[in-house]
N, C-alpha and C positions, 0 to 999 in steps of 0.2 A: 554455620552449617551450610555446606554447599550442595547443590544438586549434582549427582553424577552426570558428567558430560555437559553440564550447564555452566554458565558464567553469571556471577552475581556482582553487582556494582554497588559499592557502599558510599555513603555521604562523605564528601571531602572535608568537612569541619571537624467478534467480538461481539454475543449480544448481552447487553447489560440492562438490568431493569431500571437503573437510574444513571443519569450522566450529569456532570457538573456544568452549570451554565452561570453566567454573570448574575442571573436573578436568584440563584440558590446559594451562592457562596457568601461567606461572611464579609462584613465591611472591611476588616483589616486585610483580608485576602484580596478584595477588590482594589484597595489602595496599593498593595504591593504589586499586583498584576499590572495596574495602570502605570506605575513607575517603570517597570521592566518593559512594558509595551512601548512607552515613549522612547526608551533607549533603542530597542530593537527596530521600531518603526522608522526612526530617524536613520538608522543604518541602512535599512532596506530601501529607503527613498533615495539614498545616495548612490545606489547601484542599479544598473539596468540588467535585463535578462541577457543582453549581449555579453555582459561581463562573465556570465556563467558558461559561455561556449568555449570548450577547450580548443587549443591550437590544432590538435589532431584527434579525431574520433570517428567512430563508425556509426552511421545512421541507416537503419533499415526502413524503407518506405514500401508499402504494399499498394499495387495498382488495384483499383476497384473491380477490374475485369478478372482478377484472380479468383479461383474457386476457394470457398471457405476452408475446405480441407487442406489445400496447399498453403493458404495463409496461416492457419493454425500450426501446420507443420513447420513453417518458417519461424514462428515464435519459439516452438519447442526446440528445434535444431540449434537455434542461436541463443537459447537460454535467456530470452528477454521477456519481460512481463507486459510490454505494450509496444505497439508500433503504429505510426501514422499511416493513414490511407490517402491515396491521391487519385482523383478522377482525371485521367489523361484526356478524356474527350472534352471536358469542360475546363481543363487546366486549373483545377482548384483543389484545395484541401477538403477531404471528405470525412474526417473523424479519426478516431483511434480504435484499434483492435487490442483488447486486453485479456489477461488471464481470467479476469472476472467473467468476461463473456464466455470463455472456454468452460468455466465451472458451471455457468447457467445452461450452456448447451448440453453438457454431460447430464445434468440433473433432468432436463426436459426429455432428452432422448432415452435416458435410462429408465425413466418412469413410463414412457409411452411406446417405445419401440425396442427392438433388439439392437445390439451393437452393429451388426451387419447392415440392418435397415438404416441406421443412423448414418453410417459411412456412405452408403449409397445416396441417401438424401442430400447430405452436405456436399457430396461430390458433384452435385448438379447446381448448387447455389453459388452465385458470384457475390463478392463483397458488396457490390452496389445494391444488392437486394437484402443486405444483412440486417438493416433496420427493421424490415418487416419480419424477418426471422426472429429477432430479439423479442418483438412485441407478441409473438405467438405464445411464449411461455412465461413472460414476466413483463410488466409495464416498465421496461428499462429502455431509455433512449440511448442511441449511439453517442459516445463521448465525442462531441464536435468542438470541445473547448479549445481555444487557441489564444495566443497573444503575439504581439509584435516584438521583435528582439529589442526594440528601443523602449519598451514599457519598463517601468521601474519594477524591482523585485517586490516592492510593496503592493503595486497594482496587481501583479501576477499572483501574489499570495492571497489577496482578498478574493480574487477570481476563483482560485482553487478552493478556498474555504467556503465559498458560496455553493459548492457542489459536493458530491461524495466521491469525487475523483482525486487521485493522488498525483496525477501528471497531466500536462497539456503540451500541445505542439507549439513551437515558435514558428510563425508563418510570416514571411515578408512578401513584398510585391516586386516583380521584375519591372524595372523602370522602363524598359523598352516595349515589353508586350502586355504588361498589366496582369500577367498570370501569377498565381500563387507560387511561392517557393518555400518549401518546407526546410527550415534551417536546422532545427534540433528538437529535442524533447526535454522539457524541464519538469522535474518532480519536486514534491515537498521535501523528500530526502536530500536532494542536491541543494535546495535553498537553505535548509538547516545546517547541512554540512559546511556550506560556504560561510554562513553566519558564525558557526562555532569556531572556525579556523581564523576568521578575519576581524571579528568585532573587537575593538580595543578595550573597552571597559568591561572586564570579566568579573569585577568585584561583586557587582549586584547579582550576577548569576550564581555566585558561590554563597551568597548570604541567605538565600531562601530555599526551602525544601519544597518537594511536590505537595506536601501537606499544607505548608504555609500558603502556597499559591493555588492549592486545590486543583491541580492539573490531573486529568485522567477520567476514566469512566469506571464507576464502582457499583456493586450490587450483586445480583444473582447471575454469575457467569454461566455461559453455555460451555460445558466441559465434556470430556469423554475419557475412556480408559484405553489401554493398549489392545484390548480385545474388540473394540468398536470397529465395525466394518467401515472401510473408506467411504462407501457410498452414503452411509449415514452421516458422516461428517460433512460431505458435500451438500447433503440436504440441509444441515445446520447452517452452512454458509449461505445458501440461497434463501431459506425461510427467515433467517434472522439478519440478513444483510451484513454479515461479518466476513472477515477474511482469515481468521486464525481461531483455533480451538485449543485450549490447554489440555494436555494429556495428564491424568492424575493416577496415582496408585490407589490401593484399597483404603488408605488412610486419608485420602484427599490431598496428598502432597504432590506438587508439580514435578513430573518426570520429564516432560517434553512438550512440544507444541506441534500442531499440524496446520500448515498454512496453504494458501492458494499456490504458492511457488512449488509446493510438493507435488501438485497435480502435473506440473510441467515435467517433473522427473518420471512420474508414472507414464505420461504420454511418450516420453523419450524411450522408455523401456518397452513400449508397446503393450502396456497393461490396462488400457482403458476398457477392455472387455472383461477384466477380472477385478472389478471394484468391490466385490464382496470379501476380499482379503482383509484381515485385521490390520489396523493402522500400524502395528508393530512391524509387519512385513514391509509396508510402504516406507517407513522411516529408515529401514535398513538399506534402502536404495540410495540414500544421501551420500555424496562424495566425501572423501576423508577431510577435505578442507571446508566442509560445511561450518558456518560460523557458530552453530550451537544455539542453545536456549539462553536468552538473556532476561534476567529478572532484576527487580529493584524493590526498594521499600519506599514508603511515603516519606521517610526521613532523608532520602537521597536528595542532593541538591540538583537544581536545574542544570548547573554547570556539569555535574558528573553525568547526567543523562545525555546532554548534548555531546559530551566527550565520547561517550559510548557510541552514540549515533555516528559520530565522525570517524571513529576507528573501526567499526565493525560492520557497517552497512546494514545494521539491524533496522527493521521496519516498525517494530513495536516492542515494548517491554511489558512483561507480566509482573504486576505488582503483587508481592507476597508479604505475609505476616512473619512473625518470628519462627513459626513452625513450617515455613515454606509452603503454606497453603495460599492459593490465589484469592486476592480480594478485589482485584481490578486490572485494568489494562491501560497503559499509556501509549496511545498511537501517535504517529508523527503529526497528524492533524491537530491533536490535542495540544501538543507543544507549540506548534506554529500559531494556533488560535490564541494561546495565552500571551504571545509576543506581538500581537497585532492590535493596534488601537481601532 
């Protein structure tokens, strides 16, 4: 049974009340995860972040003198979820601006001010003062995570997994001036994509299911319906530190998902002052080539999940039971964590 407009991926052979950790999984699962982690970690140690830099690509870098409204507009207009910031006065990397920051800003200003007041306020704040702005509404530090292009993918992966960030900047040093040079942005998605396409021994990836390896986060999911106002879902994001909410029908069956990337679409359409609209109207703004909703079951293999990630640019999979009811979420960080010693 398939979800209308969704894609389900079958075995080839986010606030949750409980999440899987090494201390809670079974002994057999620990053994299987360790075997896979040895394989994957060896692969990641053989490649540097530099190997991930494409021959030709576009990199958006935001000067810290830029106003917050202009910087956020740049994210929206270019359809990107994050961009590095650069302090031209000090010639150094200054952190990342992300869609999560945008979501937190919306929640803060929507709860405390009018839309016009928010725009006026943000229109006077530069990115260099952004850290103080973030701390006003939530104890969230600016993402200043970075790595050298010559660091191994293993080192980069461990650095990412030690935080709640999904991407970091690759920063080198100019040999003549000693100034920082922002080379690229590297995400968990790109690391998993690279691994799925290039790892030689795929047999072990096909042998074990998500259930065998106990990958994912399970329990009482935060969900909504098609009638839920967008601003309520944004509050769910902020209050529960999640980035996606499954949309269910009256029987609890997954119909769709609403994620932080959908906020970018709302901003692009100039609808940030109309966040009381139901989520059904917001979902209708998605382009025709939107990749859709991706689900899996606990019997799906790790190989099939990685193949889905590689082919669809999906950021997470909703885990469903036989009745297409959600039982958990598999995030990219869950997959990467299972593959790291």
